[in-house]
C-alpha positions as CSV (number, residue, x, y, z in Angstrom):
1,M,-49.4,1.5,-50.2
2,K,-51.4,-1.6,-50.7
3,A,-53.3,-0.9,-47.4
4,L,-54.2,2.6,-48.5
5,E,-55.5,1.2,-51.8
6,Q,-57.7,-1.3,-49.9
7,L,-59.0,1.4,-47.6
8,E,-59.9,3.5,-50.6
9,R,-61.6,0.6,-52.3
10,L,-63.6,-0.1,-49.1
11,Q,-64.7,3.5,-49.0
12,R,-65.8,3.4,-52.6
13,M,-67.7,0.1,-52.0
14,N,-69.4,1.7,-48.9
15,Q,-70.5,4.8,-50.9
16,L,-72.0,2.7,-53.7
17,I,-73.7,0.2,-51.4
18,K,-75.1,3.1,-49.2
19,A,-76.4,4.9,-52.3
20,E,-77.7,1.5,-53.6
21,R,-76.0,2.1,-57.0
22,T,-73.7,-0.8,-57.3
23,G,-75.1,-2.6,-60.3
24,S,-74.8,-6.3,-60.8
25,P,-72.0,-8.2,-59.0
26,D,-70.0,-8.2,-62.3
27,E,-70.6,-4.4,-62.9
28,F,-69.7,-3.7,-59.2
29,S,-66.5,-5.7,-59.4
30,Q,-65.5,-4.0,-62.7
31,R,-66.2,-0.6,-61.2
32,L,-63.9,-1.4,-58.3
33,G,-61.2,-2.9,-60.5
34,I,-61.3,-6.3,-58.8
35,S,-62.5,-9.8,-59.6
36,R,-66.0,-11.0,-58.7
37,R,-64.4,-13.3,-56.2
38,Q,-62.5,-10.5,-54.6
39,L,-65.7,-8.5,-54.4
40,Y,-67.4,-11.3,-52.4
41,T,-64.4,-11.5,-50.1
42,Y,-64.7,-7.8,-49.3
43,I,-68.4,-8.2,-48.8
44,E,-67.8,-11.2,-46.4
45,N,-65.3,-9.1,-44.4
46,I,-67.8,-6.3,-44.1
47,R,-70.4,-8.8,-42.9
48,D,-68.0,-10.2,-40.4
49,M,-67.8,-6.7,-38.9
50,G,-71.6,-6.7,-38.4
51,A,-73.0,-4.9,-41.4
52,D,-75.3,-7.1,-43.3
53,I,-75.2,-6.6,-47.1
54,C,-78.0,-8.0,-49.3
55,Y,-78.5,-8.0,-53.0
56,S,-81.7,-7.1,-54.9
57,K,-82.1,-8.8,-58.3
58,N,-85.0,-6.5,-59.1
59,R,-83.1,-3.3,-58.3
60,R,-79.7,-4.8,-59.4
61,T,-77.9,-3.4,-56.4
62,F,-76.3,-4.4,-53.1
63,Y,-77.6,-2.6,-50.1
64,F,-77.3,-2.6,-46.3
65,C,-80.2,-4.7,-45.2
66,N,-80.0,-4.6,-41.3
67,G,-80.0,-0.8,-40.9
68,H,-76.3,-0.7,-40.2
69,E,-73.7,1.2,-42.2
70,V,-70.0,1.2,-42.3
71,E,-67.9,4.3,-41.5
72,I,-64.4,4.1,-42.9
73,S,-61.9,6.8,-42.1
74,Y,-58.1,7.1,-42.0
75,S,-55.5,9.8,-41.9
76,F,-51.9,9.9,-43.1
77,K,-49.3,12.1,-41.4
78,I,-45.5,12.4,-42.0
79,I,-43.7,12.4,-38.6
80,S,-40.0,12.6,-37.8
81,K,-38.0,9.6,-36.9
82,E,-37.3,11.0,-33.5
83,L,-41.0,11.6,-32.8
84,S,-41.8,8.1,-34.0
85,K,-39.5,6.7,-31.3
86,T,-41.3,8.6,-28.6
87,I,-44.7,7.3,-29.5
88,N,-45.1,4.2,-27.4
89,G,-41.4,3.4,-27.6
90,G,-41.4,3.1,-31.4
91,F,-44.7,1.1,-31.6
92,F,-46.2,3.7,-33.9
93,Q,-43.4,3.4,-36.4
94,N,-43.6,-0.4,-36.3
95,F,-47.3,-0.3,-36.7
96,L,-47.1,1.8,-39.8
97,Q,-44.7,-0.7,-41.3
98,C,-47.0,-3.6,-40.7
99,A,-49.7,-4.4,-43.3
100,F,-53.2,-3.4,-42.3
101,F,-54.5,-6.3,-44.3
102,L,-53.4,-9.8,-44.6
103,H,-54.0,-12.3,-47.4
104,R,-57.6,-12.0,-48.7
105,T,-58.0,-8.6,-47.0
106,K,-58.5,-9.8,-43.4
107,L,-58.1,-7.0,-41.0
108,I,-55.4,-7.1,-38.3
109,W,-55.7,-4.7,-35.3
């Protein structure tokens, strides 16, 4: 369930950045339960997707500085083994078994 934890963390990051209530980098990373280095890795991944994130020392918060936001959504559904074989010849089942994130949270699609 590592992928699910990472998606939930990304959602929480997005909420805090969008509300401009992250606090300092140290506070933000503590709030998310990750190291400061991991925080910057997540931020870099979000930037790679096209959402520019800036930090204001005066307001002590990260914020989206190019007008873009991130929308993160996912769903989880239990399906039968038989049904999973009929979805693209088993592709769906194999896809769920793959990690959504690789080392250092790089997305694979």
